[in-house]
C-alpha positions in Angstrom: -19.9 -38.4 50.6 -17.7 -35.5 49.7 -17.6 -34.0 46.0 -15.6 -31.8 44.5 -16.4 -30.5 41.0 -13.8 -29.0 38.3 -15.1 -25.9 36.0 -18.6 -26.0 36.0 -21.4 -28.1 36.8 -21.5 -31.4 34.5 -24.4 -32.4 33.0 -25.6 -35.5 34.6 -27.0 -37.0 31.2 -24.4 -39.6 29.3 -22.7 -37.6 26.1 -22.5 -38.6 22.5 -20.3 -41.2 21.3 -18.0 -39.2 20.1 -17.0 -37.9 23.4 -18.7 -38.2 27.0 -18.0 -39.4 30.8 -15.4 -41.6 31.8 -14.3 -42.6 35.2 -10.7 -43.2 36.4 -9.9 -44.5 39.8 -7.7 -42.1 41.5 -5.5 -41.6 44.4 -6.5 -37.8 44.7 -9.1 -35.7 43.7 -7.9 -33.5 41.0 -6.5 -33.9 37.4 -2.9 -34.2 38.3 -3.8 -36.9 40.5 -2.3 -40.2 40.0 -4.2 -43.1 39.0 -4.8 -45.8 41.7 -4.1 -49.0 40.7 -7.4 -50.7 42.6 -10.8 -50.6 41.6 -13.1 -51.6 44.1 -11.1 -49.8 47.2 -9.5 -46.7 45.4 -10.2 -43.3 47.1 -11.7 -41.6 44.4 -13.4 -41.7 41.6 -12.7 -38.8 38.9 -15.6 -38.4 36.2 -14.2 -36.7 33.7 -16.0 -35.3 30.5 -13.6 -36.2 27.7 -14.7 -32.9 25.6 -14.2 -30.4 28.1 -12.2 -31.9 30.8 -14.8 -30.9 33.6 -14.7 -33.2 36.1 -16.2 -34.2 39.6 -14.0 -35.9 42.1 -15.9 -38.4 44.2 -15.0 -39.8 47.2 -15.3 -44.0 47.1 -18.1 -44.8 49.4 -16.9 -48.7 49.2 -13.6 -48.2 50.4 -13.9 -49.4 53.5 -16.4 -52.1 52.9 -16.1 -55.2 54.6 -16.3 -57.3 51.6 -18.4 -56.7 47.9 -16.5 -53.3 47.6 -16.1 -54.1 43.8 -19.5 -54.9 43.1 -20.7 -51.9 45.2 -17.9 -49.7 43.1 -19.4 -51.2 40.0 -23.1 -50.3 40.8 -21.7 -46.7 42.1 -20.2 -46.1 39.1 -22.7 -47.4 36.7 -25.3 -44.9 38.3 -22.7 -42.0 36.8 -23.6 -42.6 33.3 -20.4 -43.2 32.2 -19.1 -45.3 29.2 -15.7 -46.3 30.2 -13.6 -46.9 33.6 -10.0 -46.5 33.2 -8.1 -48.2 36.6 -4.6 -50.4 37.4 -7.0 -53.4 37.8 -10.1 -54.4 38.3 -11.3 -58.1 39.9 -14.0 -60.5 38.4 -16.8 -59.2 40.6 -16.5 -55.4 39.4 -15.7 -56.6 35.9 -18.8 -58.1 35.7 -20.9 -55.7 37.2 -19.5 -53.0 35.2 -19.9 -54.8 31.4 -23.4 -56.1 32.8 -24.0 -51.9 32.7 -22.4 -52.1 29.6 -19.4 -49.9 30.8 -15.9 -50.5 29.1 -13.1 -51.3 31.0 -9.8 -50.5 30.4 -7.0 -51.7 32.8 -3.5 -51.3 33.4 -3.4 -47.1 33.1 -0.7 -45.5 35.4 0.3 -41.8 36.0 -1.9 -39.0 36.2 -5.5 -38.7 35.5 -4.7 -36.0 32.8 -2.4 -38.4 31.0 -4.9 -41.4 31.3 -7.6 -38.7 29.8 -5.3 -38.1 26.8 -4.3 -41.6 26.1 -8.1 -42.7 25.7 -9.1 -39.8 23.8 -5.8 -40.3 21.3 -7.2 -43.9 21.1 -4.1 -45.0 22.8 -6.0 -47.8 24.9 -7.6 -51.1 24.5 -10.7 -52.0 26.2 -9.7 -55.6 28.5 -11.3 -59.0 28.1 -11.7 -59.9 31.3 -10.4 -59.3 35.2 -6.9 -58.3 35.7 -6.6 -59.5 39.2 -8.6 -62.2 41.7 -11.1 -60.9 43.8 -10.3 -59.8 47.1 -7.0 -58.4 45.5 -7.6 -54.6 46.9 -8.3 -56.0 50.6 -5.4 -54.9 52.9 -3.1 -57.8 53.2 -4.0 -59.3 49.7 -2.3 -57.6 47.3 -2.9 -53.8 47.6 -0.1 -51.0 48.5 
């Protein structure tokens, strides 16, 4: 696993409810990267402290999984102690895994990582009530880009 840090090292403890860490699915490893429309098979997870904008870009360890990428990615993200995930889409297995871990999920997100964080901070996003796509969405030949 390759990990990139932005700014100083991030604290591994969860932050207070007024700020905190969120995860955004990303096509690249910077805040200027574009949000990836897939959760389970996105290239990177960007973990951002919404108070300081310090971030960590983590390569998705499940990107090449034969199956179960959504569940594996959901379990991985929940270990990062984030309070929310911002992504383009989330399937039923990842949705259930994240909700069971107490993580809020926001779908329909696009643009840059930085733009997504700003929308989140301003309260301009609403959590999704269920999966936005069916299972296997991110698999090659199954609706992925």
